[in-house]
N, C-alpha and C positions, 0 to 999 in steps of 0.2 A: 596830636595824636588822634587816630581815627578808631572807633570801635569796629572790630572785625568779626567777632563770634557771631552776631546775629546775621551778619552778611554771610558768613560760610554756610548758614542754614537758610538762606533765601531772604533774610531781612534787611531791613534799612542799615545805612551807615551814617555816622555823623561826627562832626569835630567834638573833641573833648577838650575843655578848656585846660591849658597848661599852666604850671606854677602854682597850683593849688597846694595848700597844706594838708598832710595827711596825719593821722593821730600816731603816736608812737607805741601804742598798745591797743589791742582789740579785746572786746567783751562780748561773748556770745549771748549772755543774758541781756545786755544792753541792746544788742542788735534784735534779738527776739521780741523784746519788749516794744519796740518800734513797729513791728510787722503786724498788721492785723491778723487776728486769729481765723483759722478756716471755718470757724463756727459763727463768725461775724454776721449780723444781719445788715441791710442796706443802710438803715440809719447810722450803725456804728461805723461802717465803712466810709459813709460820707463825712460823718463827725471827724474820724482819725485824719483823712486826707484835708479837708478844710482847716483843720487846726494847724496844718503844715503849709498852709497857702495855696494848696492845690484844688482845682475845680472839680465838679462832677465829671467833666469831660476828661480831665486829667486821670481820675480814677479808674475810669472805663477803659481808656487808652492804655494805660500801664498795666492794668489787669490782663490785657491782652498778651503780656509777656508769658502768660501761662500757656501760650500756644506750644511751648517747649517746656519741658521738664517733668518731673514725676512727683508724687506725694505717697507718703506712707500711709497705710491701711488706717492707722489711728486718726490720721486727718480727714478721712471721708466716710469711716464706718457708719456714723450716725446718720449721715445724709443717704447712704444707699439702703439703709434697712428701715429707717423710721420715718422718712419724709415723702410726701405725695407729689412734690413739684419735680419729679424725676422721671424719665421714661422708664417703663417697667422692664423693658428689654436690657436696656443699658445697665440698670441697677442689677439685674441677674447676671450679666456679664461681669460686672465688678466684684459681686458677691463671690464669684468662683474663685478669686484671688485674695478675697478678704473675709475670713469666716467671722460670724456674728460674735462669738465669745471673744470678751477682752483676753489679751495675753496670747491668742493664737493668731499667728500672721501678722502680729503688729507691725513688723518691720517690712512686710511685703509691699513693693511698689507698683504703682500703677501710673501711666502716663496721663498727665493733665488733658491731653487732647489725644484721643484713642485713634483717630483717623491718620493724622500726619504728625506724629510726636517729635520727630527729628527736623520738621520744616517749619520755619517762620512764616505763617500765613494767617489768614482770617478764618480758619476753620474753627478756631477756639469760639468765636462769636456765633458762627453757624451751629455750633454743638448747644450753646445756651438757648438759642431760639428754639432748638428742637429738644429742650429740656435734658441734655446730656451733658451737663456741667458736673465735674467730678467733685468739686468742693461745694459745700453749702454756701460758702460766701461768694464763689463764681456765680452759682445759680441765682443768687439774690440779685445780681445786676440785670437779670431778665425774668421777672417774677411779679408783673403788673406794677411796677414802680417807676420812680422818675428817671430811671436810666435805660428803660426799655427801648426807647427811640434811638439812643445812642448805639446800643448793642445792635439793633436792627440796621443801622446805617453802616457800621463796621461789617456786619456780615455780608452785605450787599456790595461794599466798596472797600477793596483792599488797599487801594493807594491813599484813601482817606485815613484809614487806620494807621498805615505806615507813616504818614506825615505827622499825625496826631500823637502817634507813640514817640516819635523822635522829639516833638515839642515838650512832651510830657517828660522824658528822660533828661533833656537839658534843664528843665524847670526844676525837677527833682534833684539835680546835681548842685543846685544853687541853694539848697536849704541849709541853713546853718553852717556856713563854711568857717573852718578854723582860721584865725586872724592873730595878729601880734606875734607873741612868742609861743602860741599854742601849736603843737605839732611841729611838722618839718616838710620842706620841700624835698621829696625823695630824689637821689641821683639815679636809683634804680627802683621802680614802682613796686618791685616784688619784696623788697626787704627795707628794714629801718637802716637808715645812714649809719 
């Protein structure tokens, strides 16, 4: 099976391993507990990824998936109003769709990449270099820390980002696979057998 969605948006394609076991049930809370919070600092991000056997390089490459997608106002409100590591003009633009008061516009969405929100490219990293990361956790990747050089590399070299993203996705897909009688090999990947 080949991943096609990223390719339709201009991103890379890669082979996905077949014959993997899928869970028979899903848990939103379990899924959300495994994803770093948008308020995470760099040390928290590194710790979370390293605990899963992923490197700092994997962290930065996989964060590049934020080149597409959107975030709710509640995920970035504190960043655009309270932090100094953000371009002032960019913050004002985002504030127009995300009022300061909690409960007001909480579900309003903003693209994670304002320039090319429907294109899988390296503009996400260019945005970080220019202090235009929407989420606090994203901007932490380029904020004077150990991942700055990797962000700069990806901002200047889309092919390096693309190949490292694929490597990170494959590595992430190998984390804690179900084995034995746990889960099932689906006949149709969209539903339980």
